PyMOL CGO cylinders between C-alpha atoms (Angstrom):
from pymol import cmd
from pymol.cgo import CYLINDER

trace = [
    CYLINDER, 13.21, 9.94, -24.11, 9.73, 11.40, -23.76, 0.3, 1, 1, 1, 1, 1, 1,
    CYLINDER, 9.73, 11.40, -23.76, 8.68, 12.83, -20.40, 0.3, 1, 1, 1, 1, 1, 1,
    CYLINDER, 8.68, 12.83, -20.40, 5.28, 13.76, -19.01, 0.3, 1, 1, 1, 1, 1, 1,
    CYLINDER, 5.28, 13.76, -19.01, 4.71, 16.34, -16.30, 0.3, 1, 1, 1, 1, 1, 1,
    CYLINDER, 4.71, 16.34, -16.30, 2.10, 15.03, -13.90, 0.3, 1, 1, 1, 1, 1, 1,
    CYLINDER, 2.10, 15.03, -13.90, 0.49, 16.51, -10.83, 0.3, 1, 1, 1, 1, 1, 1,
    CYLINDER, 0.49, 16.51, -10.83, -0.92, 14.17, -8.23, 0.3, 1, 1, 1, 1, 1, 1,
    CYLINDER, -0.92, 14.17, -8.23, -1.63, 14.08, -4.52, 0.3, 1, 1, 1, 1, 1, 1,
    CYLINDER, -1.63, 14.08, -4.52, 0.59, 11.68, -2.60, 0.3, 1, 1, 1, 1, 1, 1,
    CYLINDER, 0.59, 11.68, -2.60, -0.04, 11.23, 1.13, 0.3, 1, 1, 1, 1, 1, 1,
    CYLINDER, -0.04, 11.23, 1.13, -1.97, 14.52, 1.26, 0.3, 1, 1, 1, 1, 1, 1,
    CYLINDER, -1.97, 14.52, 1.26, 0.79, 16.50, -0.52, 0.3, 1, 1, 1, 1, 1, 1,
    CYLINDER, 0.79, 16.50, -0.52, 0.39, 17.84, -4.06, 0.3, 1, 1, 1, 1, 1, 1,
    CYLINDER, 0.39, 17.84, -4.06, 3.41, 16.79, -6.14, 0.3, 1, 1, 1, 1, 1, 1,
    CYLINDER, 3.41, 16.79, -6.14, 4.38, 17.80, -9.68, 0.3, 1, 1, 1, 1, 1, 1,
    CYLINDER, 4.38, 17.80, -9.68, 6.82, 15.36, -11.23, 0.3, 1, 1, 1, 1, 1, 1,
    CYLINDER, 6.82, 15.36, -11.23, 8.42, 14.91, -14.64, 0.3, 1, 1, 1, 1, 1, 1,
    CYLINDER, 8.42, 14.91, -14.64, 8.33, 11.20, -15.45, 0.3, 1, 1, 1, 1, 1, 1,
    CYLINDER, 8.33, 11.20, -15.45, 9.54, 9.17, -18.42, 0.3, 1, 1, 1, 1, 1, 1,
    CYLINDER, 9.54, 9.17, -18.42, 6.69, 7.49, -20.32, 0.3, 1, 1, 1, 1, 1, 1,
    CYLINDER, 6.69, 7.49, -20.32, 7.91, 4.01, -19.28, 0.3, 1, 1, 1, 1, 1, 1,
    CYLINDER, 7.91, 4.01, -19.28, 8.31, 4.76, -15.53, 0.3, 1, 1, 1, 1, 1, 1,
    CYLINDER, 8.31, 4.76, -15.53, 5.96, 2.90, -13.22, 0.3, 1, 1, 1, 1, 1, 1,
    CYLINDER, 5.96, 2.90, -13.22, 4.17, 4.42, -10.27, 0.3, 1, 1, 1, 1, 1, 1,
    CYLINDER, 4.17, 4.42, -10.27, 6.35, 2.25, -8.02, 0.3, 1, 1, 1, 1, 1, 1,
    CYLINDER, 6.35, 2.25, -8.02, 9.54, 3.63, -9.56, 0.3, 1, 1, 1, 1, 1, 1,
    CYLINDER, 9.54, 3.63, -9.56, 8.26, 7.20, -9.32, 0.3, 1, 1, 1, 1, 1, 1,
    CYLINDER, 8.26, 7.20, -9.32, 7.35, 6.83, -5.66, 0.3, 1, 1, 1, 1, 1, 1,
    CYLINDER, 7.35, 6.83, -5.66, 10.72, 5.31, -4.75, 0.3, 1, 1, 1, 1, 1, 1,
    CYLINDER, 10.72, 5.31, -4.75, 13.06, 7.18, -7.11, 0.3, 1, 1, 1, 1, 1, 1,
    CYLINDER, 13.06, 7.18, -7.11, 11.46, 10.60, -7.60, 0.3, 1, 1, 1, 1, 1, 1,
    CYLINDER, 11.46, 10.60, -7.60, 9.65, 11.07, -4.26, 0.3, 1, 1, 1, 1, 1, 1,
    CYLINDER, 9.65, 11.07, -4.26, 11.93, 8.97, -1.98, 0.3, 1, 1, 1, 1, 1, 1,
    CYLINDER, 11.93, 8.97, -1.98, 8.95, 7.04, -0.58, 0.3, 1, 1, 1, 1, 1, 1,
    CYLINDER, 8.95, 7.04, -0.58, 10.71, 3.73, -0.11, 0.3, 1, 1, 1, 1, 1, 1,
    CYLINDER, 10.71, 3.73, -0.11, 8.13, 2.05, 2.12, 0.3, 1, 1, 1, 1, 1, 1,
    CYLINDER, 8.13, 2.05, 2.12, 6.45, 0.67, -1.00, 0.3, 1, 1, 1, 1, 1, 1,
    CYLINDER, 6.45, 0.67, -1.00, 8.49, -2.42, -1.94, 0.3, 1, 1, 1, 1, 1, 1,
    CYLINDER, 8.49, -2.42, -1.94, 9.45, -3.88, -5.30, 0.3, 1, 1, 1, 1, 1, 1,
    CYLINDER, 9.45, -3.88, -5.30, 8.88, -7.60, -4.98, 0.3, 1, 1, 1, 1, 1, 1,
    CYLINDER, 8.88, -7.60, -4.98, 8.18, -9.16, -8.36, 0.3, 1, 1, 1, 1, 1, 1,
    CYLINDER, 8.18, -9.16, -8.36, 7.66, -6.34, -10.91, 0.3, 1, 1, 1, 1, 1, 1,
    CYLINDER, 7.66, -6.34, -10.91, 4.83, -8.45, -12.34, 0.3, 1, 1, 1, 1, 1, 1,
    CYLINDER, 4.83, -8.45, -12.34, 1.80, -7.65, -10.17, 0.3, 1, 1, 1, 1, 1, 1,
    CYLINDER, 1.80, -7.65, -10.17, 1.89, -11.02, -8.45, 0.3, 1, 1, 1, 1, 1, 1,
    CYLINDER, 1.89, -11.02, -8.45, 3.19, -10.44, -4.90, 0.3, 1, 1, 1, 1, 1, 1,
    CYLINDER, 3.19, -10.44, -4.90, 1.42, -7.30, -3.64, 0.3, 1, 1, 1, 1, 1, 1,
    CYLINDER, 1.42, -7.30, -3.64, 4.52, -5.82, -1.97, 0.3, 1, 1, 1, 1, 1, 1,
    CYLINDER, 4.52, -5.82, -1.97, 4.04, -2.64, -4.02, 0.3, 1, 1, 1, 1, 1, 1,
    CYLINDER, 4.04, -2.64, -4.02, 0.34, -2.13, -3.21, 0.3, 1, 1, 1, 1, 1, 1,
    CYLINDER, 0.34, -2.13, -3.21, -0.75, 1.49, -2.77, 0.3, 1, 1, 1, 1, 1, 1,
    CYLINDER, -0.75, 1.49, -2.77, -4.14, 3.16, -2.74, 0.3, 1, 1, 1, 1, 1, 1,
    CYLINDER, -4.14, 3.16, -2.74, -4.92, 4.97, -5.97, 0.3, 1, 1, 1, 1, 1, 1,
    CYLINDER, -4.92, 4.97, -5.97, -8.13, 6.97, -5.70, 0.3, 1, 1, 1, 1, 1, 1,
    CYLINDER, -8.13, 6.97, -5.70, -9.02, 4.83, -2.64, 0.3, 1, 1, 1, 1, 1, 1,
    CYLINDER, -9.02, 4.83, -2.64, -8.54, 1.51, -4.48, 0.3, 1, 1, 1, 1, 1, 1,
    CYLINDER, -8.54, 1.51, -4.48, -5.61, -0.85, -3.87, 0.3, 1, 1, 1, 1, 1, 1,
    CYLINDER, -5.61, -0.85, -3.87, -3.40, -1.23, -6.96, 0.3, 1, 1, 1, 1, 1, 1,
    CYLINDER, -3.40, -1.23, -6.96, -0.09, -2.92, -7.69, 0.3, 1, 1, 1, 1, 1, 1,
    CYLINDER, -0.09, -2.92, -7.69, 2.04, 0.14, -8.35, 0.3, 1, 1, 1, 1, 1, 1,
    CYLINDER, 2.04, 0.14, -8.35, 4.50, -1.92, -10.42, 0.3, 1, 1, 1, 1, 1, 1,
    CYLINDER, 4.50, -1.92, -10.42, 1.73, -2.36, -13.01, 0.3, 1, 1, 1, 1, 1, 1,
    CYLINDER, 1.73, -2.36, -13.01, 0.61, 1.29, -13.28, 0.3, 1, 1, 1, 1, 1, 1,
    CYLINDER, 0.61, 1.29, -13.28, 2.50, 3.81, -15.39, 0.3, 1, 1, 1, 1, 1, 1,
    CYLINDER, 2.50, 3.81, -15.39, 3.28, 7.00, -13.51, 0.3, 1, 1, 1, 1, 1, 1,
    CYLINDER, 3.28, 7.00, -13.51, 2.09, 9.04, -16.50, 0.3, 1, 1, 1, 1, 1, 1,
    CYLINDER, 2.09, 9.04, -16.50, -1.39, 7.53, -15.99, 0.3, 1, 1, 1, 1, 1, 1,
    CYLINDER, -1.39, 7.53, -15.99, -1.55, 9.03, -12.48, 0.3, 1, 1, 1, 1, 1, 1,
    CYLINDER, -1.55, 9.03, -12.48, -2.02, 12.66, -13.44, 0.3, 1, 1, 1, 1, 1, 1,
    CYLINDER, -2.02, 12.66, -13.44, -4.72, 14.00, -11.13, 0.3, 1, 1, 1, 1, 1, 1,
    CYLINDER, -4.72, 14.00, -11.13, -4.79, 10.86, -8.99, 0.3, 1, 1, 1, 1, 1, 1,
    CYLINDER, -4.79, 10.86, -8.99, -4.71, 10.60, -5.21, 0.3, 1, 1, 1, 1, 1, 1,
    CYLINDER, -4.71, 10.60, -5.21, -2.14, 8.10, -3.95, 0.3, 1, 1, 1, 1, 1, 1,
    CYLINDER, -2.14, 8.10, -3.95, -1.65, 6.79, -0.42, 0.3, 1, 1, 1, 1, 1, 1,
    CYLINDER, -1.65, 6.79, -0.42, 1.48, 4.82, 0.42, 0.3, 1, 1, 1, 1, 1, 1,
    CYLINDER, 1.48, 4.82, 0.42, 2.32, 3.08, 3.67, 0.3, 1, 1, 1, 1, 1, 1,
    CYLINDER, 2.32, 3.08, 3.67, 4.04, 6.31, 4.80, 0.3, 1, 1, 1, 1, 1, 1,
    CYLINDER, 4.04, 6.31, 4.80, 0.67, 8.06, 4.47, 0.3, 1, 1, 1, 1, 1, 1,
    CYLINDER, 0.67, 8.06, 4.47, -1.11, 5.75, 6.93, 0.3, 1, 1, 1, 1, 1, 1,
    CYLINDER, -1.11, 5.75, 6.93, 0.52, 7.43, 9.93, 0.3, 1, 1, 1, 1, 1, 1,
    CYLINDER, 0.52, 7.43, 9.93, -0.86, 10.86, 10.73, 0.3, 1, 1, 1, 1, 1, 1,
    CYLINDER, -0.86, 10.86, 10.73, 1.17, 13.54, 12.53, 0.3, 1, 1, 1, 1, 1, 1,
    CYLINDER, 1.17, 13.54, 12.53, 3.79, 10.96, 13.47, 0.3, 1, 1, 1, 1, 1, 1,
    CYLINDER, 3.79, 10.96, 13.47, 1.26, 8.59, 15.03, 0.3, 1, 1, 1, 1, 1, 1,
    CYLINDER, 1.26, 8.59, 15.03, 0.82, 5.12, 13.58, 0.3, 1, 1, 1, 1, 1, 1,
    CYLINDER, 0.82, 5.12, 13.58, -2.65, 4.10, 12.48, 0.3, 1, 1, 1, 1, 1, 1,
    CYLINDER, -2.65, 4.10, 12.48, -4.59, 1.69, 14.66, 0.3, 1, 1, 1, 1, 1, 1,
    CYLINDER, -4.59, 1.69, 14.66, -3.92, -1.08, 12.15, 0.3, 1, 1, 1, 1, 1, 1,
    CYLINDER, -3.92, -1.08, 12.15, -0.17, -0.36, 12.12, 0.3, 1, 1, 1, 1, 1, 1,
    CYLINDER, -0.17, -0.36, 12.12, -0.05, -0.45, 15.92, 0.3, 1, 1, 1, 1, 1, 1,
    CYLINDER, -0.05, -0.45, 15.92, -2.08, -3.66, 16.04, 0.3, 1, 1, 1, 1, 1, 1,
    CYLINDER, -2.08, -3.66, 16.04, -0.01, -5.53, 13.46, 0.3, 1, 1, 1, 1, 1, 1,
    CYLINDER, -0.01, -5.53, 13.46, 3.09, -4.76, 15.53, 0.3, 1, 1, 1, 1, 1, 1,
    CYLINDER, 3.09, -4.76, 15.53, 1.38, -5.79, 18.78, 0.3, 1, 1, 1, 1, 1, 1,
    CYLINDER, 1.38, -5.79, 18.78, 0.09, -9.10, 17.40, 0.3, 1, 1, 1, 1, 1, 1,
    CYLINDER, 0.09, -9.10, 17.40, 3.44, -10.03, 15.85, 0.3, 1, 1, 1, 1, 1, 1,
    CYLINDER, 3.44, -10.03, 15.85, 2.12, -9.83, 12.30, 0.3, 1, 1, 1, 1, 1, 1,
    CYLINDER, 2.12, -9.83, 12.30, 5.47, -8.50, 11.10, 0.3, 1, 1, 1, 1, 1, 1,
    CYLINDER, 5.47, -8.50, 11.10, 8.46, -10.76, 10.63, 0.3, 1, 1, 1, 1, 1, 1,
    CYLINDER, 8.46, -10.76, 10.63, 10.80, -9.83, 7.79, 0.3, 1, 1, 1, 1, 1, 1,
    CYLINDER, 10.80, -9.83, 7.79, 8.51, -6.90, 7.00, 0.3, 1, 1, 1, 1, 1, 1,
    CYLINDER, 8.51, -6.90, 7.00, 8.85, -6.98, 3.21, 0.3, 1, 1, 1, 1, 1, 1,
    CYLINDER, 8.85, -6.98, 3.21, 5.14, -7.70, 2.61, 0.3, 1, 1, 1, 1, 1, 1,
    CYLINDER, 5.14, -7.70, 2.61, 3.95, -5.49, 5.45, 0.3, 1, 1, 1, 1, 1, 1,
    CYLINDER, 3.95, -5.49, 5.45, 3.43, -2.23, 3.50, 0.3, 1, 1, 1, 1, 1, 1,
    CYLINDER, 3.43, -2.23, 3.50, 1.25, -3.95, 0.90, 0.3, 1, 1, 1, 1, 1, 1,
    CYLINDER, 1.25, -3.95, 0.90, -0.65, -5.89, 3.57, 0.3, 1, 1, 1, 1, 1, 1,
    CYLINDER, -0.65, -5.89, 3.57, -1.32, -2.69, 5.50, 0.3, 1, 1, 1, 1, 1, 1,
    CYLINDER, -1.32, -2.69, 5.50, -2.57, -0.88, 2.40, 0.3, 1, 1, 1, 1, 1, 1,
    CYLINDER, -2.57, -0.88, 2.40, -4.86, -3.76, 1.34, 0.3, 1, 1, 1, 1, 1, 1,
    CYLINDER, -4.86, -3.76, 1.34, -6.23, -4.12, 4.88, 0.3, 1, 1, 1, 1, 1, 1,
    CYLINDER, -6.23, -4.12, 4.88, -6.75, -0.36, 5.18, 0.3, 1, 1, 1, 1, 1, 1,
    CYLINDER, -6.75, -0.36, 5.18, -8.78, -0.39, 1.96, 0.3, 1, 1, 1, 1, 1, 1,
    CYLINDER, -8.78, -0.39, 1.96, -10.87, -3.26, 3.31, 0.3, 1, 1, 1, 1, 1, 1,
    CYLINDER, -10.87, -3.26, 3.31, -11.55, -1.50, 6.62, 0.3, 1, 1, 1, 1, 1, 1,
    CYLINDER, -11.55, -1.50, 6.62, -12.62, 1.66, 4.78, 0.3, 1, 1, 1, 1, 1, 1,
    CYLINDER, -12.62, 1.66, 4.78, -15.16, -0.39, 2.79, 0.3, 1, 1, 1, 1, 1, 1,
    CYLINDER, -15.16, -0.39, 2.79, -16.20, -2.65, 5.64, 0.3, 1, 1, 1, 1, 1, 1,
    CYLINDER, -16.20, -2.65, 5.64, -15.60, -1.61, 9.25, 0.3, 1, 1, 1, 1, 1, 1,
    CYLINDER, -15.60, -1.61, 9.25, -16.34, -5.08, 10.61, 0.3, 1, 1, 1, 1, 1, 1,
    CYLINDER, -16.34, -5.08, 10.61, -15.16, -7.72, 8.11, 0.3, 1, 1, 1, 1, 1, 1,
    CYLINDER, -15.16, -7.72, 8.11, -15.36, -11.45, 8.70, 0.3, 1, 1, 1, 1, 1, 1,
    CYLINDER, -15.36, -11.45, 8.70, -12.22, -13.56, 8.68, 0.3, 1, 1, 1, 1, 1, 1,
    CYLINDER, -12.22, -13.56, 8.68, -13.15, -14.78, 5.20, 0.3, 1, 1, 1, 1, 1, 1,
    CYLINDER, -13.15, -14.78, 5.20, -13.51, -11.19, 3.96, 0.3, 1, 1, 1, 1, 1, 1,
    CYLINDER, -13.51, -11.19, 3.96, -10.13, -10.30, 5.46, 0.3, 1, 1, 1, 1, 1, 1,
    CYLINDER, -10.13, -10.30, 5.46, -8.45, -13.28, 3.80, 0.3, 1, 1, 1, 1, 1, 1,
    CYLINDER, -8.45, -13.28, 3.80, -10.10, -12.40, 0.48, 0.3, 1, 1, 1, 1, 1, 1,
    CYLINDER, -10.10, -12.40, 0.48, -8.89, -8.79, 0.73, 0.3, 1, 1, 1, 1, 1, 1,
    CYLINDER, -8.89, -8.79, 0.73, -5.32, -9.98, 1.35, 0.3, 1, 1, 1, 1, 1, 1,
    CYLINDER, -5.32, -9.98, 1.35, -5.28, -12.66, -1.36, 0.3, 1, 1, 1, 1, 1, 1,
    CYLINDER, -5.28, -12.66, -1.36, -3.08, -10.54, -3.63, 0.3, 1, 1, 1, 1, 1, 1,
    CYLINDER, -3.08, -10.54, -3.63, -0.41, -10.04, -0.95, 0.3, 1, 1, 1, 1, 1, 1,
    CYLINDER, -0.41, -10.04, -0.95, 2.12, -12.83, -0.57, 0.3, 1, 1, 1, 1, 1, 1,
    CYLINDER, 2.12, -12.83, -0.57, 3.90, -13.44, 2.73, 0.3, 1, 1, 1, 1, 1, 1,
    CYLINDER, 3.90, -13.44, 2.73, 6.60, -16.04, 3.05, 0.3, 1, 1, 1, 1, 1, 1,
    CYLINDER, 6.60, -16.04, 3.05, 7.18, -15.66, 6.81, 0.3, 1, 1, 1, 1, 1, 1,
    CYLINDER, 7.18, -15.66, 6.81, 4.03, -15.39, 8.89, 0.3, 1, 1, 1, 1, 1, 1,
    CYLINDER, 4.03, -15.39, 8.89, 1.48, -17.83, 7.51, 0.3, 1, 1, 1, 1, 1, 1,
    CYLINDER, 1.48, -17.83, 7.51, -0.98, -14.90, 7.59, 0.3, 1, 1, 1, 1, 1, 1,
    CYLINDER, -0.98, -14.90, 7.59, -2.60, -15.88, 10.92, 0.3, 1, 1, 1, 1, 1, 1,
    CYLINDER, -2.60, -15.88, 10.92, -1.26, -12.94, 12.94, 0.3, 1, 1, 1, 1, 1, 1,
    CYLINDER, -1.26, -12.94, 12.94, -1.89, -10.50, 10.09, 0.3, 1, 1, 1, 1, 1, 1,
    CYLINDER, -1.89, -10.50, 10.09, -5.53, -11.60, 9.91, 0.3, 1, 1, 1, 1, 1, 1,
    CYLINDER, -5.53, -11.60, 9.91, -5.76, -11.34, 13.70, 0.3, 1, 1, 1, 1, 1, 1,
    CYLINDER, -5.76, -11.34, 13.70, -4.41, -7.78, 13.56, 0.3, 1, 1, 1, 1, 1, 1,
    CYLINDER, -4.41, -7.78, 13.56, -7.03, -6.76, 11.01, 0.3, 1, 1, 1, 1, 1, 1,
    CYLINDER, -7.03, -6.76, 11.01, -9.80, -8.38, 13.10, 0.3, 1, 1, 1, 1, 1, 1,
    CYLINDER, -9.80, -8.38, 13.10, -8.57, -6.65, 16.25, 0.3, 1, 1, 1, 1, 1, 1,
    CYLINDER, -8.57, -6.65, 16.25, -8.30, -3.29, 14.49, 0.3, 1, 1, 1, 1, 1, 1,
    CYLINDER, -8.30, -3.29, 14.49, -11.86, -3.64, 13.23, 0.3, 1, 1, 1, 1, 1, 1,
    CYLINDER, -11.86, -3.64, 13.23, -13.13, -4.54, 16.70, 0.3, 1, 1, 1, 1, 1, 1,
    CYLINDER, -13.13, -4.54, 16.70, -12.02, -1.23, 18.24, 0.3, 1, 1, 1, 1, 1, 1,
]
cmd.load_cgo(trace, "trace")
């Protein structure tokens, strides 16, 4: 088996990891770095549960090879909290009841965070468009959209 040694920044920490050529970013995060907040939903890039920020852009980590991430900056859901304090969006999604089973929540939070970095005051349509790649089977999206709107308003 062929391995690549990659160095990347994950949640503000520089990591050097030996990864097999076939290993995905999702697998590397979960298996090599023990960052299990990023979920494996479909392994086909369809559900968004594995969404992370790669160089400030949301990507489905199940569709990116870890070996392609050499030099990249990655932010997972664990990286949204700073110094043990949840981000405003994380606090708001809890407050509004936007979390039910929680499986889609990490991907939703990452996609919404990317949106709010690009657009500090998005419309409801823009929020829904930003979340289109994240499937939720529990909430019907209403409370998640409300949490993003409320986070943007403050």
